[in-house]
C-alpha positions as CSV (number, residue, x, y, z in Angstrom):
1,X,105.2,91.4,157.4
2,X,102.3,89.1,156.4
3,X,101.0,91.7,154.0
4,X,104.3,91.5,152.1
5,X,104.9,87.7,152.3
6,X,101.4,86.7,151.2
7,X,101.5,88.3,147.8
8,X,105.1,87.1,147.2
9,X,104.1,83.5,148.1
10,X,101.0,83.6,145.8
11,X,102.7,85.2,142.8
12,X,106.0,83.5,143.3
13,X,104.4,80.1,143.9
14,X,102.3,80.5,140.7
15,X,105.3,81.4,138.7
16,X,107.5,78.6,140.1
17,X,104.7,76.0,139.5
18,X,104.2,77.3,136.0
19,X,107.9,77.0,135.1
20,X,108.1,73.5,136.7
21,X,105.1,72.2,134.7
22,X,106.3,73.7,131.5
23,X,109.7,72.1,132.0
24,X,108.2,68.7,132.7
25,X,106.0,68.9,129.6
26,X,109.0,69.9,127.5
27,X,111.0,67.0,129.0
28,X,108.3,64.5,128.2
29,X,108.0,65.8,124.6
30,X,111.8,65.6,124.1
31,X,111.9,62.0,125.3
32,X,108.9,61.0,123.1
33,X,110.6,62.7,120.1
34,X,113.8,60.7,120.8
35,X,111.9,57.4,121.0
36,X,109.9,58.1,117.9
37,X,112.0,60.0,115.4
38,X,109.8,58.9,112.6
39,X,106.9,61.0,114.0
40,X,107.7,64.8,113.9
41,X,104.6,65.6,116.0
42,X,106.4,65.4,119.4
43,X,109.1,67.8,118.3
44,X,106.6,70.2,116.8
45,X,104.5,70.2,120.0
46,X,107.4,71.7,121.9
47,X,106.4,75.0,120.2
48,X,103.4,75.0,122.5
49,X,105.5,75.5,125.6
50,X,105.1,79.4,125.7
51,X,101.3,79.5,125.4
52,X,101.0,76.5,127.8
53,X,103.0,78.4,130.4
54,X,100.9,81.5,129.9
55,X,97.7,79.5,130.3
56,X,99.0,77.8,133.5
57,X,100.2,81.0,135.1
58,X,96.9,82.9,134.3
59,X,94.8,80.0,135.5
60,X,96.7,79.7,138.8
61,X,96.5,83.5,139.4
62,X,92.9,83.6,138.4
63,X,92.1,81.2,141.2
64,X,94.4,82.5,143.8
65,X,94.7,86.3,143.3
66,X,92.2,87.0,146.1
67,X,94.5,85.3,148.6
68,X,97.0,88.2,148.4
69,X,94.7,90.3,150.6
70,X,96.1,93.5,149.2
71,X,93.9,96.5,149.4
72,X,94.4,97.5,145.8
73,X,93.4,94.0,144.6
74,X,90.3,94.0,146.9
75,X,89.2,97.4,145.7
76,X,89.5,96.3,142.0
77,X,88.7,92.6,142.4
78,X,86.1,92.5,139.6
79,X,88.3,94.3,137.1
80,X,91.4,92.2,137.8
81,X,89.4,89.0,137.6
82,X,87.9,90.0,134.3
83,X,91.4,90.9,133.0
84,X,92.8,87.6,134.0
85,X,89.8,85.9,132.3
86,X,90.5,87.7,129.1
87,X,94.2,86.8,129.2
88,X,93.2,83.2,129.9
89,X,90.8,83.0,126.9
90,X,93.4,84.6,124.6
91,X,96.2,82.3,125.7
92,X,94.0,79.3,125.4
93,X,93.2,80.2,121.8
94,X,97.0,80.7,121.2
95,X,97.6,77.2,122.6
96,X,94.9,75.6,120.5
97,X,96.3,77.2,117.3
98,X,99.9,76.1,118.1
99,X,98.7,72.5,118.8
100,X,96.6,72.4,115.6
101,X,99.4,73.8,113.5
102,X,101.8,71.2,114.9
103,X,99.3,68.4,114.1
104,X,98.7,69.7,110.6
105,X,102.4,70.2,109.8
106,X,103.2,66.8,111.2
107,X,100.6,65.1,109.1
108,X,101.8,66.9,105.9
109,X,105.5,66.1,106.7
110,X,104.8,62.3,107.1
111,X,102.7,62.2,103.9
112,X,105.4,64.1,101.9
113,X,108.1,61.7,103.1
114,X,106.2,58.6,102.2
115,X,104.7,59.7,98.9
116,X,106.7,59.9,95.7
117,X,103.9,61.6,93.8
118,X,104.7,65.3,93.7
119,X,101.2,66.2,92.5
120,X,99.5,64.5,95.4
121,X,101.9,66.2,97.8
122,X,101.0,69.6,96.4
123,X,97.3,68.6,96.7
124,X,97.7,67.7,100.4
125,X,99.7,70.8,101.1
126,X,96.9,73.0,99.6
127,X,94.3,71.2,101.6
128,X,96.1,71.4,104.9
129,X,96.9,75.1,104.4
130,X,93.2,75.9,103.8
131,X,92.2,73.7,106.8
132,X,94.6,75.5,109.0
133,X,93.2,78.9,107.9
134,X,89.6,77.7,108.6
135,X,90.7,76.4,112.1
136,X,92.4,79.8,112.8
137,X,89.3,81.7,111.8
138,X,87.0,79.5,113.9
139,X,89.2,79.7,117.0
140,X,89.6,83.4,116.7
141,X,85.8,83.9,116.3
142,X,85.0,81.7,119.3
143,X,87.7,83.3,121.4
144,X,86.5,86.8,120.6
145,X,82.9,85.8,121.4
146,X,84.0,84.3,124.7
147,X,85.9,87.4,125.6
148,X,82.9,89.6,124.8
149,X,80.6,87.4,126.9
150,X,82.8,88.1,130.0
151,X,81.3,91.6,130.1
152,X,77.9,91.5,131.9
153,X,76.4,94.3,129.7
154,X,77.0,92.3,126.5
155,X,75.3,89.2,127.8
156,X,71.9,90.9,127.8
157,X,72.6,92.4,124.4
158,X,73.5,89.0,123.0
159,X,70.4,87.4,124.4
160,X,68.1,90.0,122.8
161,X,69.9,89.6,119.4
162,X,69.2,85.9,119.2
163,X,65.5,86.6,118.3
164,X,66.5,88.5,115.2
165,X,69.4,86.3,114.2
166,X,67.5,84.8,111.3
167,X,66.7,88.1,109.7
168,X,70.2,89.4,110.3
169,X,71.6,86.2,108.7
170,X,69.4,86.6,105.6
171,X,70.4,90.3,105.2
172,X,74.1,89.5,105.7
173,X,73.9,86.6,103.2
174,X,72.4,88.9,100.5
175,X,74.9,91.7,101.2
176,X,77.9,89.3,101.2
177,X,76.8,87.2,98.2
178,X,80.0,87.6,96.3
179,X,82.2,87.0,99.4
180,X,80.3,83.8,100.2
181,X,80.6,82.7,96.6
182,X,84.4,83.1,96.9
183,X,84.4,81.3,100.2
184,X,82.5,78.2,98.8
185,X,84.8,78.4,95.7
186,X,87.7,78.2,98.0
187,X,86.4,74.9,99.5
188,X,85.8,73.6,96.0
189,X,89.4,74.3,95.0
190,X,90.8,72.9,98.1
191,X,89.0,69.6,98.0
192,X,88.2,69.4,94.2
193,X,91.9,69.3,93.2
194,X,91.5,72.1,90.6
195,X,94.7,73.9,91.5
196,X,97.4,73.2,94.0
197,X,100.3,75.1,95.4
198,X,103.2,74.9,93.0
199,X,101.0,74.2,89.9
200,X,102.1,75.9,86.7
201,X,99.1,77.7,85.2
202,X,98.2,80.2,82.4
203,X,95.5,82.6,83.6
204,X,94.3,85.7,81.7
205,X,97.2,85.2,79.2
206,X,99.9,85.1,82.0
207,X,102.2,82.2,82.7
208,X,102.9,81.6,86.3
209,X,103.0,79.3,89.4
210,X,100.4,79.1,92.1
211,X,102.1,80.8,95.0
212,X,99.3,81.0,97.6
213,X,95.7,79.7,98.0
214,X,93.3,81.2,100.5
215,X,89.6,80.9,101.0
216,X,89.0,84.1,98.9
217,X,92.0,84.7,96.6
218,X,94.7,82.8,94.7
219,X,98.1,84.4,94.2
220,X,100.0,83.5,91.0
221,X,103.7,84.2,90.7
222,X,104.6,85.1,87.1
223,X,108.0,84.3,85.5
224,X,109.1,87.9,86.0
225,X,108.4,87.8,89.8
226,X,105.1,89.7,89.6
227,X,102.1,88.5,91.7
228,X,98.7,88.2,90.2
229,X,95.9,88.1,92.8
230,X,92.9,86.4,91.3
231,X,89.5,85.8,93.1
232,X,88.9,82.2,93.8
233,X,85.7,82.3,91.9
234,X,87.7,82.9,88.7
235,X,89.1,79.4,88.8
236,X,85.6,77.9,89.1
237,X,83.9,80.0,86.4
238,X,86.6,80.8,83.8
239,X,88.7,78.5,81.7
240,X,92.4,78.4,82.5
241,X,95.4,76.2,81.7
242,X,96.9,73.9,84.3
243,X,100.1,72.4,83.0
244,X,100.7,70.4,86.2
245,X,97.4,68.6,86.3
246,X,97.6,64.9,85.4
247,X,101.4,64.8,85.9
248,X,104.2,67.3,85.8
249,X,105.9,66.0,82.6
250,X,105.7,68.4,79.7
251,X,106.1,68.3,75.9
252,X,107.3,71.4,74.1
253,X,107.9,72.6,70.5
254,X,110.5,74.8,68.8
255,X,109.7,76.1,65.3
256,X,112.2,77.3,62.7
257,X,111.6,79.1,59.4
258,X,114.4,77.8,57.1
259,X,115.4,77.7,53.5
260,X,114.4,74.7,51.4
261,X,118.1,73.7,51.2
262,X,118.5,73.3,55.0
263,X,120.3,70.0,55.8
264,X,117.6,68.1,57.8
265,X,119.7,65.0,58.4
266,X,122.5,67.0,59.9
267,X,120.0,69.0,61.9
268,X,118.7,65.8,63.5
269,X,122.2,64.7,64.5
270,X,122.9,68.2,65.9
271,X,119.6,68.2,67.9
272,X,120.4,64.8,69.4
273,X,123.8,66.1,70.4
274,X,122.4,69.2,72.0
275,X,119.8,67.2,74.0
276,X,122.5,64.8,75.2
277,X,124.3,67.7,76.9
278,X,121.1,69.4,78.2
279,X,120.5,68.5,81.8
280,X,116.9,69.8,81.7
281,X,115.9,67.2,79.1
282,X,114.4,64.1,80.7
283,X,115.5,61.7,78.0
284,X,112.0,60.4,77.1
285,X,111.7,61.5,73.5
286,X,112.4,64.1,70.8
287,X,111.5,64.6,67.1
288,X,112.4,66.8,64.2
289,X,110.1,67.1,61.2
290,X,109.0,69.5,58.4
291,X,105.5,70.6,59.3
292,X,104.8,73.2,56.6
293,X,106.2,74.8,53.4
294,X,105.8,78.0,51.5
295,X,107.2,79.4,48.3
296,X,110.3,80.8,50.0
297,X,110.7,78.8,53.3
298,X,109.8,75.6,55.1
299,X,108.7,75.2,58.7
300,X,110.8,72.8,60.8
301,X,109.4,71.7,64.2
302,X,111.5,70.2,67.0
303,X,109.5,68.4,69.7
304,X,111.2,67.8,73.1
305,X,110.1,66.6,76.6
306,X,111.0,67.5,80.1
307,X,110.2,66.8,83.8
308,X,108.1,69.9,84.4
309,X,107.2,73.3,83.0
310,X,110.4,75.0,84.2
311,X,112.6,72.4,82.5
312,X,110.6,72.4,79.2
313,X,111.2,76.2,79.0
314,X,115.0,75.6,79.5
315,X,115.1,72.8,76.9
316,X,113.2,74.8,74.3
317,X,115.5,77.9,74.7
318,X,118.6,75.7,74.6
319,X,117.6,73.9,71.4
320,X,116.5,77.1,69.7
321,X,119.7,79.0,70.6
322,X,122.2,76.4,69.8
323,X,120.6,75.3,66.5
324,X,120.5,78.8,65.2
325,X,124.1,79.4,66.2
326,X,125.1,76.2,64.5
327,X,123.2,77.0,61.3
328,X,124.6,80.5,61.1
329,X,128.2,79.3,61.5
330,X,128.1,76.0,59.6
331,X,125.2,76.3,57.1
332,X,124.3,79.9,56.6
333,X,122.6,79.1,53.3
334,X,119.9,77.3,55.4
335,X,118.7,80.5,57.0
336,X,115.8,82.3,55.2
337,X,116.6,85.2,53.0
338,X,114.8,87.7,50.8
339,X,115.4,87.2,47.1
340,X,115.9,90.4,45.2
341,X,116.7,91.3,41.6
342,X,117.6,94.4,39.4
343,X,114.6,96.5,38.4
344,X,113.6,96.6,34.7
345,X,114.3,100.0,33.0
346,X,111.2,102.2,32.4
347,X,110.6,102.8,28.6
348,X,111.2,106.4,27.6
349,X,108.3,108.3,26.1
350,X,109.0,109.9,22.7
351,X,108.0,113.5,22.2
352,X,104.4,113.8,21.1
353,X,103.5,110.2,22.1
354,X,101.7,108.3,24.9
355,X,102.4,104.9,26.4
356,X,99.9,102.1,26.0
357,X,99.2,99.6,28.8
358,X,102.2,97.4,27.7
359,X,104.6,100.3,27.7
360,X,104.6,100.9,23.9
361,X,104.4,104.4,22.3
362,X,101.2,105.5,20.6
363,X,100.4,108.6,18.7
364,X,98.5,111.4,20.4
365,X,95.0,111.9,19.1
366,X,94.7,114.8,16.6
367,X,92.0,117.4,16.8
368,X,89.4,116.9,13.9
369,X,88.7,119.9,11.7
370,X,85.5,121.7,12.1
371,X,83.2,120.9,9.2
372,X,80.3,123.0,10.4
373,X,78.1,119.9,11.0
374,X,76.2,119.6,14.2
């Protein structure tokens, strides 16, 4: 009977204690979240309950599994102990990542709620995203190394490899030169404020929005929903356009090729009417002017403003479309046209005559008589 009750008490007690401690931790976090609603950290830390319970259960079993006195456990004591150690290391890394993610997300949420500058918010978002990726990589590497060191055979191998670590590091650095260059470029982008998540950029002739920033690549979402994956080093070594840097407000132009008789005064009134009914226009300024002229047409430029790159595209398309429709319906003479005329008749050539360069008839040359002189 004791052989049955002892394992049940050990395993059941560990499970009950784990559930109790997890419930108490969740209760404390809920109360803290209710008392401090302005701080989202306490609510986000509740996500750590599953890894915390795994850590507690594994730790309790790791210290008490020998007390079960079961033959199968005594026969495989070393293997079970090592398995529990591996699970404990993995669950601890899981807990650390959940806690770090909660802290980073809480910091970003508080900053975003207090700051009215959208550019600064995007900058902080880019930085915390890369910081979280770095933390994840470091924790995973440390956890993997700790798990490998639980094997006695690998400890001796690791000790012998320390002597040649310098040479291995040099060789690895030379072999991964481009990768390391991208890695350092990622740090430069994150903390140098070159590009941020949500920035509108033009790279390699493509217009798009920064969709994802990692330590090695930057993903750009184009207007037609394609994804351009660019190496991070591209943004540190190649010129590109960042329409969101220095503020999101934009100024755009719309060009028209019109006849010289186009009613400019009426076009100004119509443009102002169009902008008053366009929600994408920010109301800052607009202008209509003749910027060029040719023998047949004149170039009219309309300058408009908007809050960001998406709105400036909408305003430009709206002004272009409605002005063209208005001109075609109300003032069709203002649209450019090709001037044509009737062709001049070609002079007829009389028999036995040629045409000179002006189209006149000339006599054909006559053959001279043979006089016998050389």
